[in-house]
C-alpha positions, 0 to 999 in steps of 0.5 A: 500500500502506497502512503497517502498524500496530503488531502483537505478533508473538510470544506466550510464556507460559513462566515460571520456577519456584523450588523450595524443598526440605525433609524431614520424619520422617527417621530420621537427619538429619545431613549430608543432601544433596538431588540434583535430576534432571529430564526431559521426559515424552517422555524416557527418561533423567533428567538431573542438574540440581543439588544442595543444600548439605549440611545439617550440623545434627543434625535429622530435619527438614532445610531447604535454603536453595538454590532451583532455577530451572526453566522452566515451559512449558504444552506440556511435561510436566516431571518432577522426581526428588529423591534424599536422601543422607546424606554419609558422606565429605565429601571425596568428596561428588561421588561418590554411590556412596560416600554413603548413599541414603535415598530418592527422590520423583518429582513433576510440576512442575505438581503443585508449582504446584497445591499452592499452591492447597491450604490443607491443607499451606500450599502445600507439596507433600508426597511420601513417600520411596521406596526399592526396598531398603525392606522392608514392615515397615520404618518410613517413610523420611520425606517430601519437601516442595516449595514452588513459587514463581514468579520475580518477573521473570516477573510484571513487564510493562514499558511504555515509549514509544520515539522515534528521533532523527537517522535517516538515509535509506536511499535517494537518492530519499527525503529522509526515511525512514519508520522503524519499530522491531522488538523481537527476541529471540535465537531460536537459533544457526545451524550457521554460528554466526550468531544467528537473531532472532525478531521479538517486536513491530513498531511502526507506521510513522512517515511521512517523518521522521527524528525518530520517536515511537511509541505505548506498547508492553509486554513481558514477560521471556518474550517478549523473552528467554524468561525470561532477564533477562541475554540480549540483546534487539536493537532494530532500526530499518527503513525502510519502502518501499511496494512494495519490501523494507524496508531495515535502518537500525541496531540497539541491544542491551540486556537485560531487566535493563537495561530494568528498571533504566531503568524503575526510575530513571524518567528518559529513557534514550538508546541509540546506534543502530549499523549492523551491518556484520558477522554477529551471532555468538553471544557477540559481539553487542556488538563489530564482527565479520567473516566470518573471526570467524564461521568461527573461531567455527564451528570452535571450536564444532565442536571442542568445549570443554565436555568433563567429566572427573574428579570435577567432572563432576557439579558442572559438569553443566547442564540446557539447557531448550530452547524448541523441539526442533531437529526441530520447527517452532514457530508464533508468534502471527502465524501464521508458521512459524519453522523451527528444523531448521537451528538448533543446540540453543538454550539459552533460559535455561541453568540450572545447579545450580552447585558445592557452594558455592552453585550460582550460575546460569551465563551464557547461551551465546547472549549471553555474559552472566553475573550479575556482568558484563553484557558480551559479548566484552569490551565494556561496554554502551553507554548515554548521554544524547542530547547524548553520542550526538550528540557521538559520532564516526562509528564505534560499537561494531559499525558506524557511528552512524546515530542514536539511540533514547530510552526514555521514559514508563516504568512497571511493570505486573503481568502475570498468568501462567498459573501465577497461574491454576493457583494460583487453581484453574484446570482444563483439561478436554479433549474429543476428537472423532474423524473416522470419515468415508470420507475417512480411507480404510480401516483396511487402507490404510497411508495411512489415519489409522486404519491398523492394518496394522502392529500394533506402531505406533499409528494417527495419531489414537492418537498425537495422543490420547496426545501431547496427553492426557498434557500435558492430564492434568496440569491435570485433577484427575479425569482423566476425558475425554469422547470423541466421534466423527462421520461414521459409521454406528453400531450396532446397525442401521448405517443412521443416520449420526451427526454426534456419538456417544460412543465409549463406546457410551453418549451419557449417559456419554461420559467415560473415565478417563485417556489409556489409557481414551480409546485403548481407546474409540477402538479399540473404535469402530474395530471396530464403526462403519462409515465414512461421511460427510460431515464435519459439525462443527456438532453436536460444537461445539454440544455442547462449547459447552453443556458449557462454558456453566455455567462462563462467568465473569460480569463482575460478581458480587454480594457474596453470590454465589460465582463458578463453578469455573474450568474451561477446555474444550479441544476436540480435533478429529482429522480429515484436513482434509476438512471440509465447507465452512462447517460449523464455526460459531463458538461465539458466533454465536447471540449475534451473531445476537441482538445484531447482525442486520445482518451476517447479513442483509448476508451473506445478501444478498451471497451471494444476489446474487453466488452465486460467493461461495459457492465461496470457502474458508470456515472458518465456516458461512456464513449462505447455507447455512441459507437458500439450500440445500434441507433435503432431497436431491432425488430423481433423477427430480426432478433429471432432470425439472428438467434436461430442462425447462431444456434444452428451454426453453433449446433453444427460446430459442436456436433462436428467437434464431438464426433471428431474427438470421439472417433479419432485415434492418434498414435505418436511416432518418432521421426527417424533420423531427426536431431533433435528428436521430433514426433508425428501424430498419425490420425486413423479415423475419421477422414474429415478430422483434418478440418478440426482447427478451422471449426475450433476457430469458428467456434471461438469467434462465435463465442466472442461475438455472443459475449459482446452482444451480451455485454453491450445490448442485453445486460445492465447493472442494478444500482440499488443492489450494488449500493447495498455493498456500501451500507452499514460499513461500520458492522463489517469489522474486523477487517481480514485477509481479503480486504488486506489483499484488496488494499494492496492491489489497489495501492499497487495500481495507484487507485483509490480504495473504496471500502465495501462489503464482500459477497459470497462469491469471493471464493469463486473469484479467487478460484476463477482467477487462479485456474484461469491464469494457469489455463492461459499459460497452458494454452501458450505452452500447448501452442509451442508443443504443437508447433514442434509436432507433425500431425497428419493422417494416413492419407497424407492430408496434413492437419498441422504441419511444422513446415507449412506456414499456413497451418502454423499461422492457423494454430497460432491464431486459434491459440491467441483467440482461445486465450483472449476468450478466457480473459473475456470469460474471466472479466465477464464473470467478475463484472457480472457478479461483482456489479450485480448485472442482470438482463434488461427487462425487455430482453430477458428471452434473448438474454437467456437464449444467448447465454445458454448458447454461449454456455453450450459452446464454452462447454466443448472446451472441456472435451477439446482440452481433454483431446489435446491432453491425450495427444500431447501429454500421453506417455505413448506419444509425446511425454510431458513434464508434471508442470504441463500436466498440472496446467492442463488439469487447471485449464479443465477446472477453469472450464467447468468452474466458469460454466457453473458460474455462468449458470448462476448468472443465467438463473439470476444469481447476480441479482442476489447479494449475500454479504459475508464477513472477511476471513480474520487473520486468526482463522487464516493462521489457525485454520486455513494455513493448516488446512492448506498445509495438509493438502500440500502434504497430500499433494507431495505424497501423491506425487511420490506415490506416482513415482514409486508405484510402478517400481516395486523392486527397484525402489522397495523403500519408497514403494512401501513408504509412499505407494502402499500407504496411499490407499490406506490414507485416502480410505481412512480420510474419506470414511472417517471424514464423511462420517464426522460430517454426517454426524455434525449435520444430523446431530446439530439443532436447527435454529428455524422451526419453520417447515418448508416443502421439498421444492423450496429447498431446491435451487441452483446450488442445491441441484449442483450438489445433488448432481456432483454427488450422484456422479461421485457415488456412481463412480464409487459404486462402479469400483465396488462392483469391480472389487466384488467381481475380483473377490478382493474382500478388503478392497471391497470393504474399503471401496464401500467405506469410501462412499461416506466421503462424497455422501458426507460432503454433499449432505453437510454442504447442503445443510450449511448452504440452507442454514449457515453455521455460526462461529460458536457452533460445532458445525463451524469446524465442519467447514474446515474439515469438509474443505480438507476432505474435498481437497484430498478427494480432488487430489486423488481424482486428478491423480487417477485422471492424469494416470489414465491419460499420461501414464504408459500403464493406464490399467494400473492406476489404482495399483497398489491398492488394499490387500486382496487387490494387489494379489488378484491374477498376479496384478503386481506382476502386471503393474510392476515395471521391474517384474514385467521387464524380467519376462523375456519369453514374451514377444514384445519386451515389457508387454503385459502378456496373458493371464494364463502365461503369468500364472505359469511363471515362477515369480521367485525365480524371476526375482532371483 
């Protein structure tokens, strides 16, 4: 895994606005007072924010000196109400009922900011005072003027370079740590009283050093402390680990105000780095804490200490401007969700109107800081030079000293905020596009986004339009919004599906006035439009791009040119998420195509060569859709004729191949006087077999064509099913072996790793990749062996001849296409099952027919591989080393395993999602590795058995140690292992008491288990009858006991599939036992198969066996090369001879 680079993890565009108040034209102006109230657009009640001082001058134009700080957020609509009073009784000025009410004015905070761009009133927002008691004939009450000014702290961006010194390693095996630092801000407080930190910036990793230095980084007050310069900023240092979790080293605490002072001084500043031992408690961030202190803080917070009473209640009231509601989730810039439902009401920057004297700003509830004192819990901020840090003792303020961090290279930068653009005249233009496809369900369905079942409630789309429209209306002066729809049949004919139509009914007049106008147009469209589909967004996005193009700001302007108006277009697409794959093209794609054509060509080439890439979930319209897909939908008759033609061609090719393979006999002979030695394979039957390689090439081309058609036209991913792999990620721990390998692979390819759930197909993926890689290597090796062999028929018609360039080229092309098809099959299965790809709803029959055709064609590769093994790895023809024979077996396993997985796709298993936990490292070390070790020992054992089983006289020790013991081992493992699995299956208690019929238990996997166990049992029964006919009692009993192996595995597998065992159940151990038993049986079967194909004594593959089998008809004399070659009276040396001749021989005399 590559060390991560520096990354900004959180962006915050909030700001602090200072409001100044004055009045004009009051009828009486002595002892005037202004009281400010505030509320969000979604609130019903006003909250008192504060009051000004009393203006004691006798004037009708009072001016108040006090300024009010309010937090401005783009996504919130903050309303302000100002009430003007004349104080009659200064002794009771807190009781407003005793004072004379003059009038009030209401405005939006954004209005006050927009007024700065209007030179008419010199930046002042002017509002008339209103009073419900005022009569129409009464003179005006006066005007309220508001001046909004952004806080200077919000416009400053601090930049500095951070370095760490004397850091200690966190692991015994690492001499030096790999440190990186994280800038954190306090995001909230848990119910327990512990602080919740949100990372703002993560630095790059400094590898293997205790003296780390990092690149320059920049921060704003909104990022670090949500516009509160007195709130704590916590810098944590961590030790990076390649595979495991990063470890905490230490932390230091500062504030944005302190950082400003450090930058202002310009000298390097060093903070001691402490390792916190206790929890972080609100208000006690700079002192050492314990769990007992956390409990006491929780009790005090629950008991409540801020009750208001008496006349001071209004003066002491405060307004907490929350960054996030406790019932909502906010998303940071890196895409990670920060859940705040468990947090208490967080005060981002608690602002208070103060008392009558001056209304100073109150201290932050989170960090415990005030304007006068920047300490917390009675402890002052610790800052010192490097030498002072080194001279410190072992303990710090809240833990042991583990190093220090130094800030250097400070500088201030001007930070342009969103309010700067608003003052410059920026307007936000909202455009709405509503989904009218059938995937939203009907209006009478309660689950529909357009549901109108309950007339008292708005539809889901109406709620979204109202919520976002009210926010965006603040930044739009004309309050006119274009609203469109897509995916519906529109009037008057309702026969044409439109992917972009105006909900007003007039495409040239799509704008409506206000939020209510959008809702009326939307409800009208619901009544007159017919839902249809598909959900194509390309036309809507193209229209939005054309509307925004005139307002593109040029990079350079001439002196005589005027810049265009600043308008920012926001396109709101309301849909259920079922968007057609790849239809939302980016707005700059046309420019990309003109300026850089190479990426487009490369993308087309990749999707053309590897069609399974079309099945991946895409957020953009891929280039292959424009050039690979047909522009018109084929007629049903055309589809039927094309499918019928492919089926007839495939059946003819398959029949020819099967007839040729089953009736052809090859004999390999050495070419005389050839140096180096060459071999030729002579075919005896049939005469038409010389065309087999042409038919193979045609078959492979048909496979590639069918697979391209499947990927490009007949299948599509399920986004909703795929997204379930990214839900509830907190429950998938612990991370284990597979996720570690995924992280390593993504880091090797320098791709960003995205955490997601594993599925039950993971073992299938691993096996498919292993045997598929070995199969491709086998195809390459087999091609090289074929080029060294003359293959012809007795009639001198060459099939493949080494001295024929045309035949050699045909062989090379066939091998290349076969290897390419194996790559396509692997990618198709991985993408289909990984991305939850299914057949399109309107083309399911065509999909079933095409995939069944492909499975039939692909299954013939099993017989062609077996055909090549009998020719090019046979001991009677061209002997092959064990490595090539293992690769050939893997190629056959790849064909069978891929056929099984394609059958799962055919029956819709790609639409299923079974989450599976990862293989823990403990299970990997204590269970999987021992199981693999046992199987490796069995593999080495069977290899030595094959080496000695034909040479009982030349290698007596090896024969007795490896060859004679192997049958006992396999019989013992199969019988005892199968019996143990049967006991685990039938002795375990079922967790579910529900009874189900037999048909509900049958599915694709169950049928596969039943099919394979039936074939295995038939093979064992055949062996039992052979032993009974030979009257070998011990071998008969052994073969009978071996029946327990396949029966036990199949029974346990069926039970575990229907009722998976839990970790604490005894049945969980049966999984590993079944794995070892299945591995041993597979090794034994592959040994017998390879012996029958590659051995020069195919009838003796089960020799030596159990007692009774070896002595039957002198089988040891038949199957032992050492004894057989001693017989010189046979016509052919080393011939097996007849049984009658063998019985007349004196074995003892031959041995002597």
